[in-house]
C-alpha positions as CSV (number, residue, x, y, z in Angstrom):
1,M,-48.2,27.1,39.4
2,S,-45.4,28.8,37.5
3,S,-46.1,29.2,33.7
4,E,-42.4,28.6,33.0
5,L,-41.6,25.0,33.7
6,S,-38.4,23.3,32.7
7,F,-38.1,19.8,31.3
8,I,-36.8,18.6,34.7
9,D,-39.7,20.2,36.5
10,L,-42.2,18.5,34.1
11,F,-40.4,15.2,34.4
12,I,-40.5,15.4,38.2
13,Q,-44.2,16.3,38.3
14,A,-45.1,13.5,35.8
15,S,-46.7,10.3,37.0
16,P,-44.4,7.3,37.6
17,L,-45.5,5.6,34.4
18,V,-44.9,8.6,32.3
19,Q,-41.5,9.0,33.9
20,L,-40.7,5.4,33.0
21,V,-41.8,6.1,29.4
22,M,-39.5,9.2,29.3
23,L,-36.6,7.3,30.7
24,L,-37.1,4.4,28.3
25,L,-37.2,6.8,25.3
26,L,-34.1,8.6,26.6
27,A,-32.2,5.4,26.9
28,T,-33.4,4.4,23.4
29,S,-32.2,7.7,22.0
30,V,-28.8,7.3,23.6
31,V,-28.3,3.8,22.4
32,S,-29.5,4.7,18.9
33,W,-27.0,7.6,18.6
34,A,-24.2,5.2,19.9
35,F,-25.1,2.7,17.2
36,I,-25.4,5.5,14.6
37,F,-21.8,6.7,15.2
38,Q,-20.5,3.1,15.4
39,R,-22.2,2.0,12.1
40,N,-21.1,5.1,10.4
41,R,-17.5,4.3,11.2
42,V,-17.8,0.6,10.2
43,L,-19.5,1.3,6.8
44,K,-17.1,4.1,6.0
45,S,-14.2,1.8,6.8
46,A,-15.7,-1.0,4.7
47,A,-16.1,1.4,1.7
48,E,-12.5,2.5,2.0
49,E,-11.1,-1.0,2.3
50,M,-13.1,-2.1,-0.7
51,K,-11.6,0.7,-2.8
52,K,-8.1,-0.1,-1.7
53,F,-8.6,-3.8,-2.5
54,E,-10.1,-3.1,-5.9
55,D,-7.2,-0.8,-6.8
56,K,-4.7,-3.5,-5.9
57,F,-6.6,-6.4,-7.4
58,W,-7.1,-4.7,-10.8
59,S,-3.5,-3.4,-10.9
60,G,-2.5,-6.8,-12.3
61,V,-0.9,-8.2,-9.1
62,D,-0.2,-11.9,-9.1
63,L,-3.2,-13.7,-7.3
64,N,-0.9,-16.1,-5.4
65,R,1.1,-13.2,-4.1
66,L,-2.0,-11.2,-3.2
67,Y,-3.4,-14.2,-1.4
68,Q,-0.3,-14.7,0.7
69,E,-0.2,-11.1,1.6
70,L,-3.8,-11.0,2.7
71,S,-3.6,-14.3,4.5
72,A,-0.8,-12.8,6.7
73,R,-3.3,-10.3,8.2
74,Q,-5.0,-11.0,11.4
75,T,-8.4,-9.8,10.3
76,L,-10.0,-9.6,6.8
77,Q,-13.1,-7.8,5.7
78,G,-15.1,-7.1,2.6
79,M,-13.7,-8.1,-0.7
80,A,-10.5,-9.2,0.8
81,S,-12.4,-11.8,2.8
82,L,-14.3,-12.9,-0.3
83,F,-11.1,-13.2,-2.3
84,C,-9.3,-15.3,0.2
85,A,-12.2,-17.6,0.8
86,G,-12.7,-18.2,-2.9
87,F,-9.0,-18.5,-3.8
88,K,-8.3,-20.9,-0.9
89,E,-11.1,-23.2,-2.0
90,Y,-10.0,-22.9,-5.7
91,V,-6.4,-23.9,-4.8
92,R,-7.6,-26.8,-2.6
93,L,-9.9,-28.2,-5.3
94,R,-7.2,-27.7,-8.1
95,K,-4.9,-30.1,-6.2
96,S,-7.2,-33.0,-7.2
97,P,-6.5,-33.7,-10.9
98,S,-9.8,-35.6,-11.2
99,T,-11.9,-32.6,-10.2
100,P,-13.6,-31.1,-13.3
101,A,-13.5,-27.4,-13.9
102,D,-17.2,-26.9,-13.3
103,A,-17.0,-28.6,-9.9
104,I,-14.0,-26.4,-9.0
105,M,-15.9,-23.3,-9.8
106,D,-19.0,-24.4,-8.0
107,G,-17.0,-25.0,-4.8
108,T,-15.2,-21.7,-5.2
109,Y,-18.4,-19.8,-5.7
110,R,-20.1,-21.5,-2.7
111,A,-17.1,-20.5,-0.5
112,M,-17.4,-16.9,-1.6
113,R,-21.2,-17.0,-1.0
114,V,-20.7,-18.1,2.6
115,S,-18.1,-15.3,3.1
116,L,-20.5,-12.8,1.5
117,S,-23.3,-13.8,3.8
118,R,-21.0,-13.3,6.9
119,E,-19.8,-9.9,5.6
120,V,-23.4,-8.7,5.0
121,D,-24.5,-10.0,8.4
122,S,-21.6,-8.0,10.0
123,L,-22.5,-4.8,8.0
124,E,-26.2,-5.1,9.0
125,S,-25.4,-5.5,12.7
126,R,-27.2,-3.0,14.9
127,L,-29.5,-1.9,12.0
128,P,-32.5,-4.0,13.3
129,F,-32.3,-2.0,16.6
130,L,-32.5,1.3,14.7
131,A,-35.4,0.0,12.7
132,T,-37.2,-1.0,15.8
133,A,-36.4,2.2,17.6
134,G,-37.7,4.2,14.7
135,S,-40.9,2.3,14.4
136,I,-42.0,1.9,18.0
137,S,-40.6,5.0,19.8
138,P,-43.5,7.3,18.6
139,Y,-46.0,4.8,19.9
140,I,-44.3,4.5,23.2
141,G,-44.3,8.3,23.5
142,L,-47.9,8.5,22.5
143,F,-48.8,5.9,25.2
144,G,-47.1,8.1,27.8
145,T,-49.0,11.1,26.4
146,V,-52.4,9.4,26.5
147,W,-51.7,8.2,30.1
148,G,-50.6,11.6,31.3
149,I,-53.5,13.4,29.7
150,M,-55.9,10.8,31.2
151,N,-54.5,11.4,34.7
152,A,-54.7,15.1,34.2
153,F,-58.4,15.0,33.3
154,I,-59.1,12.6,36.1
155,A,-57.5,15.0,38.6
156,L,-59.5,17.8,37.0
157,G,-62.7,16.0,37.5
158,E,-62.1,15.8,41.2
159,V,-62.1,19.6,41.7
160,Q,-65.2,21.8,41.8
161,Q,-63.9,24.7,39.8
162,A,-61.6,23.7,36.9
163,T,-59.3,26.2,35.2
164,L,-56.9,25.8,32.3
165,A,-54.0,26.7,34.6
166,M,-54.8,23.5,36.6
167,V,-54.7,21.1,33.7
168,A,-52.1,22.8,31.5
169,P,-49.0,21.4,33.4
170,G,-50.3,17.9,33.3
171,I,-51.0,18.1,29.6
172,A,-47.6,19.7,29.0
173,E,-45.7,16.9,30.8
174,A,-47.7,14.3,28.9
175,L,-47.0,15.9,25.5
176,I,-43.3,15.8,26.3
177,A,-43.4,12.0,26.1
178,T,-44.6,12.3,22.4
179,A,-41.9,14.8,21.7
180,M,-39.3,12.5,23.2
181,G,-40.7,9.6,21.1
182,L,-40.2,11.6,17.9
183,F,-36.8,12.7,19.1
184,A,-35.7,9.1,19.4
185,A,-37.5,7.9,16.3
186,I,-36.5,10.4,13.6
187,P,-32.7,10.0,13.8
188,A,-33.1,6.3,14.0
189,V,-35.2,6.1,10.9
190,I,-33.0,8.4,8.9
191,A,-29.9,6.5,9.9
192,Y,-31.5,3.1,9.2
193,N,-32.5,4.2,5.7
194,R,-29.1,5.7,5.0
195,F,-27.1,2.7,6.3
196,S,-29.4,0.2,4.6
197,H,-28.7,1.9,1.3
198,Q,-24.9,1.8,2.0
199,V,-25.1,-1.9,2.9
200,E,-27.0,-2.6,-0.3
201,K,-24.4,-0.8,-2.4
202,L,-21.6,-2.7,-0.7
203,E,-23.4,-6.0,-1.2
204,N,-23.9,-5.3,-4.9
205,S,-20.2,-4.4,-5.2
206,Y,-19.2,-7.6,-3.5
207,G,-21.6,-9.6,-5.7
208,N,-20.1,-8.1,-8.8
209,F,-16.6,-8.9,-7.7
210,M,-17.6,-12.5,-7.0
211,E,-18.8,-12.8,-10.6
212,E,-15.8,-11.1,-12.1
213,F,-13.4,-13.1,-9.9
214,S,-15.2,-16.4,-10.7
215,S,-14.8,-15.6,-14.4
216,I,-11.0,-15.0,-14.0
217,L,-10.6,-18.3,-12.1
218,H,-12.8,-20.2,-14.6
219,R,-10.5,-19.0,-17.5
220,Q,-7.5,-20.1,-15.5
221,S,-9.1,-23.6,-15.0
222,L,-9.9,-23.9,-18.7
223,T,-6.4,-22.9,-19.6
224,A,-4.8,-25.3,-17.1
225,A,-7.1,-28.1,-18.4
226,A,-6.2,-27.4,-22.0
227,S,-2.5,-27.4,-21.2
228,Q,-2.8,-30.7,-19.4
229,G,-4.7,-32.2,-22.3
230,N,-1.9,-31.3,-24.6
């Protein structure tokens, strides 16, 4: 048996179950990397869109004009979605003169909360897969390793004179399963932690905007109610 075996050689010589484990871990790694690149683009785009919206919102633009401009877009995300949901509900409730200011603000805030929940769900998409891949891949690889080593020792027990050269390839091919499990798990865990932190920061920023926007609308409601009372 050659002492220099490539990964392909070890894969071919492995038992069918160990081969299945290796293929499963390889597929997990490929899917994880695809999700990592996709989530990175999505979260980066969300952060950029948030900054653009904040710059425009706090520039003193008229809220009605901003709402009309954003409503013309085919898709909205992040703060723009929260703003449109809240402002639309605010305008709808303001059309009824009998609706008190507190009821208007409650309805507006609930509309923004629903939009916030949808935005967070969208940002967290694919993250559960990364968490699952990061947590179970080492155990799947360890299972393949244990199975491969067990088969190697069973085969070793069937021969009269055992040598290290006879058992080494079997153990090597089994250990590759553990290495592949770590290879699939480590990037997934790192990406999950990083993306979860980014989602948390975005969610906090969205929540702060909701509070600030609600305060602005509440002041407008009080001003409008005062002017009507006069």
